[in-house]
One Martini backbone bead per residue (centre of mass of N, CA, C, O) as a GRO file, in nm:
protein
   98
    1MET     BB    1   8.200  17.197  13.134
    2SER     BB    2   8.368  16.929  13.073
    3THR     BB    3   8.577  16.707  13.199
    4MET     BB    4   8.767  16.438  13.150
    5GLU     BB    5   8.708  16.309  13.427
    6GLU     BB    6   8.398  16.319  13.416
    7TYR     BB    7   8.364  16.164  13.156
    8THR     BB    8   8.515  15.904  13.235
    9ALA     BB    9   8.345  15.831  13.483
   10GLU     BB   10   8.069  15.811  13.339
   11LYS     BB   11   8.152  15.603  13.126
   12THR     BB   12   8.227  15.376  13.319
   13VAL     BB   13   7.950  15.341  13.452
   14TYR     BB   14   7.792  15.289  13.194
   15LEU     BB   15   7.955  15.039  13.089
   16GLU     BB   16   7.901  14.866  13.340
   17GLY     BB   17   7.592  14.860  13.306
   18PHE     BB   18   7.589  14.742  13.023
   19ALA     BB   19   7.744  14.484  13.089
   20ALA     BB   20   7.533  14.374  13.287
   21ASN     BB   21   7.304  14.351  13.083
   22VAL     BB   22   7.433  14.152  12.887
   23ARG     BB   23   7.490  13.929  13.091
   24ARG     BB   24   7.197  13.891  13.186
   25LEU     BB   25   7.069  13.832  12.905
   26ARG     BB   26   7.246  13.586  12.841
   27LYS     BB   27   7.152  13.418  13.097
   28GLN     BB   28   6.830  13.449  13.032
   29HIS     BB   29   6.846  13.300  12.806
   30ARG     BB   30   6.667  13.055  12.597
   31PRO     BB   31   6.911  12.934  12.635
   32PRO     BB   32   7.180  12.988  12.777
   33LEU     BB   33   7.469  13.185  12.705
   34SER     BB   34   7.765  13.202  12.598
   35GLN     BB   35   8.001  13.395  12.472
   36THR     BB   36   8.043  13.220  12.224
   37GLU     BB   37   7.744  13.192  12.139
   38LEU     BB   38   7.692  13.493  12.109
   39GLY     BB   39   7.911  13.543  11.900
   40GLU     BB   40   7.788  13.356  11.687
   41ALA     BB   41   7.503  13.495  11.672
   42ALA     BB   42   7.657  13.792  11.613
   43ASN     BB   43   7.930  13.776  11.462
   44LEU     BB   44   8.135  13.769  11.709
   45HIS     BB   45   8.387  13.770  11.903
   46ARG     BB   46   8.441  13.655  12.215
   47THR     BB   47   8.629  13.894  12.299
   48GLU     BB   48   8.419  14.114  12.244
   49ILE     BB   49   8.219  14.022  12.453
   50GLY     BB   50   8.414  14.048  12.690
   51LYS     BB   51   8.462  14.354  12.661
   52ILE     BB   52   8.170  14.435  12.701
   53GLU     BB   53   8.133  14.278  12.986
   54ASN     BB   54   8.391  14.472  13.099
   55GLY     BB   55   8.378  14.776  12.992
   56LYS     BB   56   8.610  14.828  12.743
   57VAL     BB   57   8.379  14.906  12.538
   58GLU     BB   58   8.214  15.113  12.282
   59PRO     BB   59   7.961  15.039  12.112
   60ARG     BB   60   7.816  15.050  11.832
   61VAL     BB   61   7.505  15.066  11.702
   62MET     BB   62   7.524  14.806  11.531
   63VAL     BB   63   7.610  14.622  11.767
   64LEU     BB   64   7.360  14.664  11.935
   65HIS     BB   65   7.163  14.543  11.730
   66ILE     BB   66   7.297  14.266  11.710
   67LEU     BB   67   7.273  14.190  12.008
   68ALA     BB   68   6.969  14.211  12.034
   69ASP     BB   69   6.906  13.997  11.824
   70ALA     BB   70   7.070  13.758  11.955
   71LEU     BB   71   6.893  13.793  12.235
   72GLY     BB   72   6.586  13.882  12.181
   73VAL     BB   73   6.591  14.204  12.202
   74SER     BB   74   6.581  14.524  12.273
   75LEU     BB   75   6.740  14.815  12.294
   76ASP     BB   76   6.604  14.895  12.560
   77GLU     BB   77   6.706  14.642  12.719
   78LEU     BB   78   7.013  14.708  12.700
   79ILE     BB   79   6.954  15.013  12.855
   80ALA     BB   80   6.831  14.942  13.108
   81GLY     BB   81   6.880  15.172  13.378
   82LEU     BB   82   7.030  15.385  13.227
   83PRO     BB   83   7.167  15.676  13.228
   84VAL     BB   84   7.178  15.972  13.094
   85PRO     BB   85   7.422  16.129  12.972
   86LYS     BB   86   7.586  16.446  13.059
   87GLU     BB   87   7.855  16.410  12.953
   88ARG     BB   88   8.110  16.544  12.744
   89LYS     BB   89   8.351  16.542  12.533
   90PRO     BB   90   8.608  16.719  12.530
   91PRO     BB   91   8.784  16.918  12.369
   92PRO     BB   92   9.062  16.984  12.248
   93ALA     BB   93   9.326  17.146  12.301
   94ARG     BB   94   9.436  17.456  12.233
   95LYS     BB   95   9.653  17.624  12.062
   96HIS     BB   96   9.854  17.869  12.065
   97GLY     BB   97   9.768  18.089  11.797
   98SER     BB   98   9.483  17.963  11.665
   0.00000   0.00000   0.00000
């Protein structure tokens, strides 16, 4: 079973890789997009794009789809090169007597 530390470490690495992919795809877009321009194209606030590109948030699947559409790429391209996560978030600790 996963420990919270293992889960958190793997999640951090994954989100950093995802962040790098979004940043790379944004810059490779023709013409290249600023975070503000990507935010406008995706109807997301620029600060949300910044949080994604800094690995600070774990976007929901609908946001992934919106980002892919705004960048003109597939969902596969957004997650290219990222390993399939092995760790799962551990359940909350159970209280004694429950």
